[in-house]
matplotlib code that plots the C-alpha trace (Angstrom):
import matplotlib.pyplot as plt

x = [7.2, 4.7, 1.6, 2.2, 4.9, 3.7, 2.7, 4.6, 2.6, 3.0, 0.6, 0.8, -0.7, -2.3, -2.8, -6.1, -4.5, -3.5, 0.2, 2.0, 5.0, 6.8, 6.2, 9.8, 10.8, 7.9, 9.1, 12.7, 11.6, 9.4, 12.1, 14.7, 12.4, 11.8, 15.6, 16.3, 13.4, 13.8, 10.5, 10.1, 9.6, 7.9, 7.4, 5.0, 2.6, 2.7, 2.1, -0.7, -2.5, -1.9, -3.4, -6.4, -7.2, -6.8, -9.2, -11.9, -11.2, -12.9, -11.5, -10.3, -9.6, -6.6, -6.5, -5.0, -3.7, -2.7, -0.9, -0.1, 2.6, 2.5, 5.5, 3.9, 4.3, 0.8, -0.5, -3.7, -4.4, -7.2, -7.7, -10.1, -10.6, -8.1, -9.8, -8.2, -6.3, -5.8, -2.5, -0.6, -0.9, -1.1, 1.3, 1.7, 4.4, 4.2, 4.5, 6.2, 9.6, 10.2, 11.8, 15.6, 16.8, 13.8, 14.7, 11.1, 11.1, 12.8, 10.2, 6.6, 4.7, 1.4, 3.3, 3.2, 2.4, 4.4, 2.0, -1.2, -1.7, -1.0, -3.6, -6.2, -5.3, -5.5, -8.9, -10.2, -8.8, -9.2, -7.8, -4.4, -2.5, 0.3, 2.1, 5.8, 8.0, 11.3, 13.8, 15.0, 17.7, 15.1, 16.1, 13.4, 12.6, 9.4, 5.6, 3.3, 2.4, 5.0, 8.7, 9.7, 11.7, 13.0, 14.3, 17.4, 18.5, 20.2, 17.1, 18.4, 15.9, 17.0, 15.5, 16.6, 18.9, 17.6, 19.7, 17.4, 15.0, 12.8, 11.0, 12.7, 9.7, 9.6, 8.7, 11.6, 13.9, 12.7, 13.5, 17.0, 17.6, 16.7, 19.0, 16.1, 16.8, 19.7, 20.1, 21.2, 20.2, 17.5, 17.1, 13.8, 15.1, 15.8, 12.3, 10.7, 12.9, 12.8, 12.2, 9.6, 8.5, 7.3, 6.1, 6.1, 4.6, 3.7, 0.1, 0.4, 3.8, 5.9, 3.7, 4.0, 3.2, 3.0, 3.5, 0.5, -0.2, -1.2, -4.9, -6.3]
y = [15.5, 15.9, 13.7, 12.8, 10.4, 6.8, 5.3, 2.4, -0.8, -3.5, -6.5, -8.6, -11.9, -11.9, -15.4, -16.4, -16.0, -12.4, -13.1, -11.4, -13.7, -11.4, -8.0, -7.2, -7.9, -5.7, -2.9, -3.3, -3.2, -0.1, 1.7, 0.8, 2.0, 5.3, 5.8, 5.0, 7.0, 10.0, 9.5, 10.5, 7.5, 7.1, 3.5, 4.6, 6.2, 3.1, 0.8, 2.9, 2.6, -1.1, -1.5, 0.7, -1.5, -4.7, -3.3, -3.1, -6.4, -9.8, -12.0, -15.6, -15.8, -15.2, -11.6, -9.7, -6.4, -3.8, -0.6, 2.3, 4.8, 8.2, 10.4, 13.1, 10.7, 9.3, 5.8, 4.1, 0.5, -1.9, -5.5, -8.1, -11.9, -13.9, -16.8, -20.2, -21.1, -24.6, -25.6, -26.3, -22.7, -22.2, -19.8, -18.6, -16.7, -13.0, -12.2, -8.9, -8.6, -6.4, -3.0, -3.1, -1.7, 0.5, 1.8, 1.3, -2.4, -3.1, -1.2, -2.1, 1.0, 2.0, 2.7, -0.7, 0.0, -3.0, -5.3, -3.8, -6.3, -9.2, -7.8, -7.8, -11.3, -12.6, -11.0, -12.6, -16.0, -16.6, -20.2, -18.5, -17.4, -15.3, -14.3, -14.9, -12.2, -12.6, -9.8, -9.0, -11.7, -14.4, -14.6, -15.3, -12.2, -12.6, -12.9, -9.9, -10.9, -13.5, -14.5, -17.6, -20.6, -23.7, -27.0, -28.5, -32.2, -32.1, -30.9, -27.3, -24.5, -21.4, -17.9, -15.1, -12.5, -9.1, -6.8, -3.9, -5.6, -7.5, -6.9, -8.6, -10.1, -10.5, -14.2, -14.6, -12.9, -15.2, -18.3, -16.9, -16.2, -19.7, -21.3, -23.1, -21.3, -19.7, -17.0, -17.6, -16.5, -18.7, -19.0, -19.7, -23.2, -23.8, -22.8, -25.0, -28.0, -27.5, -30.6, -28.5, -24.8, -22.8, -19.3, -17.2, -14.0, -12.7, -13.7, -17.3, -18.4, -20.8, -22.9, -25.5, -24.2, -25.4, -23.6, -23.8, -22.7, -19.1, -18.6, -17.4]
z = [-3.7, -6.4, -6.3, -9.9, -8.8, -8.8, -5.5, -4.0, -3.6, -1.0, -1.1, 2.0, 3.1, 6.6, 7.9, 9.6, 13.0, 12.2, 11.6, 8.7, 8.0, 5.5, 7.2, 7.8, 4.2, 3.0, 5.2, 3.9, 0.3, 0.5, 2.5, -0.2, -2.9, -1.1, -0.7, -4.4, -5.8, -3.5, -1.6, 2.0, 4.3, 7.7, 8.8, 11.6, 9.1, 6.9, 9.9, 11.2, 7.9, 8.0, 11.5, 10.6, 7.6, 9.6, 12.2, 9.6, 7.9, 8.3, 11.1, 11.2, 7.5, 5.3, 4.0, 1.1, 2.5, -0.1, 1.1, -1.2, -0.2, -1.7, -2.4, -0.1, 2.9, 3.2, 3.1, 2.1, 3.0, 2.2, 3.4, 2.0, 2.3, 0.3, -1.7, -1.9, -5.0, -6.4, -8.0, -10.1, -11.3, -15.0, -16.8, -20.3, -22.1, -23.0, -26.7, -25.8, -24.0, -21.0, -21.7, -21.2, -17.9, -17.0, -13.5, -12.3, -13.1, -9.8, -7.8, -7.1, -8.2, -9.7, -12.9, -14.6, -18.4, -19.5, -17.6, -18.9, -21.7, -19.3, -16.9, -19.7, -20.7, -17.2, -16.7, -19.8, -19.0, -15.2, -15.5, -15.9, -12.9, -14.6, -17.7, -17.9, -19.4, -21.2, -22.0, -25.5, -25.3, -24.4, -20.8, -18.2, -16.1, -14.1, -14.2, -14.0, -10.5, -9.4, -9.5, -11.6, -10.5, -12.4, -11.1, -12.7, -13.1, -9.7, -7.9, -7.4, -7.8, -9.6, -10.1, -12.3, -10.7, -9.7, -12.0, -12.4, -14.8, -12.4, -9.2, -6.2, -4.5, -0.8, -0.9, -3.4, -0.9, 1.9, -0.3, -1.1, 2.6, 3.5, 0.8, -0.9, -4.2, -5.9, -8.6, -12.2, -15.6, -17.0, -20.8, -22.5, -23.4, -19.7, -18.8, -21.5, -20.5, -16.7, -14.5, -12.6, -12.5, -9.5, -8.9, -5.8, -4.4, -1.0, -1.2, -2.5, -1.2, -3.3, -5.6, -8.3, -11.8, -15.4, -18.7, -21.0, -24.5, -24.9, -25.1, -28.4]

ax = plt.figure().add_subplot(projection="3d")
ax.plot(x, y, z, "-o")
ax.set_aspect("equal")
plt.show()
């Protein structure tokens, strides 16, 4: 495989006691992406890079572990302390819709041009946790770094379905597996009028959030 291919990213939370609660789901996702994108996959090489990074990381504190998998069957991992984060987490809406049915949207790779403006915005406004994206039909897709959930009048939590236009997060999958959330299309109106909003990702779990006005 050519090295010009984007690398596959997995960002894992390591608890202070060294446990990685979502490890199996991370392995399943990167293996699925390798199969669908035609990358070679070797779980032993990926895990060895993970253990090497953890051996050089701070101890007795939560960690952010980032592993890049290259199309030429090599891995690079880095671990650093994960700072605490107070909720509820603030979100704003993207002014630009996600591209329709881009095949790379459902894979976590280093090719993320549609999130570049969001990354710049979040860097300028650190009080914001994420930017929420819609599609061209005003349906909720995802945040640039999290999956989105809304609570209805009956107390049920919903998240947009993974249909090729959003990244199926591992924390999202854990919530679906547990029955705590279900999939359904979510309109912009449903987001704006939701009883409650939450976001999830592997680093931060499932957290309360609120939608705020876009910063100027």
